[in-house]
C-alpha positions in Angstrom: 36.9 76.8 -38.1 34.6 76.7 -35.0 34.0 74.1 -32.4 36.2 71.4 -30.7 39.0 70.1 -33.0 38.8 66.6 -34.0 41.8 64.6 -35.2 42.4 64.7 -39.0 44.7 61.7 -39.6 45.3 61.3 -43.3 48.2 60.4 -45.5 49.3 64.3 -45.4 48.7 64.5 -41.6 49.9 61.2 -40.1 50.9 62.9 -36.9 47.6 64.5 -36.1 47.1 62.0 -33.3 49.8 63.8 -31.4 47.5 66.7 -30.9 44.5 64.9 -29.4 45.3 66.0 -25.9 44.5 69.6 -26.8 40.9 68.9 -27.6 39.0 71.2 -25.0 36.1 73.5 -24.9 37.1 76.6 -26.7 40.0 75.3 -28.8 39.5 75.9 -32.4 42.4 74.0 -33.6 46.1 73.0 -33.0 49.1 73.1 -35.4 52.4 71.3 -34.8 55.0 73.2 -36.9 58.7 73.6 -37.3 60.4 76.7 -36.1 60.9 78.0 -39.7 57.1 77.7 -40.3 56.4 74.4 -42.0 53.2 72.5 -41.0 54.1 69.2 -39.4 50.5 68.1 -38.2 47.1 69.8 -37.5 43.8 68.9 -35.9 40.7 68.6 -38.0 39.3 72.1 -37.0 41.4 73.7 -39.8 42.1 73.0 -43.4 45.5 72.0 -44.6 46.0 75.5 -46.4 44.9 77.3 -43.4 47.1 75.2 -41.1 50.0 76.0 -43.4 49.3 79.8 -43.3 48.9 79.5 -39.6 52.3 77.7 -39.3 54.0 80.4 -41.3 52.4 83.4 -39.2 53.0 81.5 -35.9 56.7 81.2 -36.8 56.9 84.9 -37.6 55.2 85.8 -34.2 57.6 83.6 -32.5 60.5 85.3 -34.1 59.1 88.8 -32.9 59.0 87.4 -29.4 62.6 86.5 -29.7 63.5 90.0 -30.7 61.8 91.3 -27.6 63.5 89.0 -25.1 66.3 91.4 -24.3 63.6 93.7 -22.7 62.7 91.0 -20.2 65.9 90.7 -18.5 68.6 91.1 -20.9 70.5 87.8 -20.7 71.7 86.2 -23.9 70.0 83.0 -23.1 66.5 84.5 -22.3 64.6 82.2 -24.5 61.0 82.5 -25.2 58.8 80.0 -23.5 55.4 80.8 -24.8 53.7 83.5 -26.9 50.0 84.4 -26.0 48.3 87.1 -28.2 44.6 88.0 -27.3 42.2 89.3 -30.1 38.8 90.4 -29.9 37.5 87.0 -31.0 40.0 84.7 -29.4 43.6 83.8 -28.6 46.7 82.4 -30.1 49.1 80.4 -28.0 52.6 79.3 -29.3 55.0 77.3 -27.3 58.3 75.5 -28.0 57.8 71.7 -28.6 61.4 70.5 -28.7 64.5 71.6 -30.5 63.2 73.3 -33.8 59.4 72.4 -33.2 56.6 74.7 -32.1 53.0 74.1 -31.0 50.3 76.6 -31.9 46.8 76.8 -30.7 43.9 78.9 -31.8 41.0 79.4 -29.3 37.8 81.3 -28.7 37.6 84.2 -26.3 35.9 82.2 -23.6 38.6 79.4 -23.3 40.2 78.3 -20.0 43.6 79.9 -20.5 45.3 77.9 -17.8 44.0 74.6 -19.0 45.1 75.3 -22.6 48.5 76.5 -21.3 49.0 73.3 -19.1 47.8 70.9 -21.8 50.2 72.7 -24.4 53.2 72.4 -22.0 52.6 68.7 -21.2 52.2 67.8 -24.9 55.3 70.0 -25.9 57.4 67.8 -23.5 56.2 64.6 -25.1 56.4 65.9 -28.7 59.9 67.2 -28.1 61.1 63.9 -27.1 59.5 62.2 -30.0 60.2 64.6 -32.8 63.3 66.7 -31.9 64.2 69.0 -34.6 62.1 68.7 -37.8 63.0 72.2 -39.3 63.8 70.8 -42.8 61.8 67.6 -43.0 58.2 67.4 -43.1 56.7 64.6 -41.3 53.8 64.1 -43.7 56.0 63.4 -46.8 57.6 60.0 -47.4 61.2 59.8 -46.6 63.5 59.0 -49.5 
């Protein structure tokens, strides 16, 4: 899971092309996920199994962020816009990408934080318009 991500378009990852704009120095991989933790798409820097584990964990981290919102102003509509968690070896970014969808990115520690945040916000707007809420439907599965 090192290096710059490459798209990993396959039958189980048809929406990977959406994440191409996140390719940048220091970005390990990106995952598009539903708010309830289902993987929708991922870049080539991560396996499907790890992308699914990342999606579940990112959803949980997002929920913790929501629980802390009252301590940042106390209003009932104080929504989480972005989570950013720094570790010894890198960072995790999570941002909303439309109703019911999230975008998560794993980076190295020497990444340009402002560039990643900017690209994530731009992509989140486009993804949100295209996908809307996908919390109960996986994009990589055939529709009945």
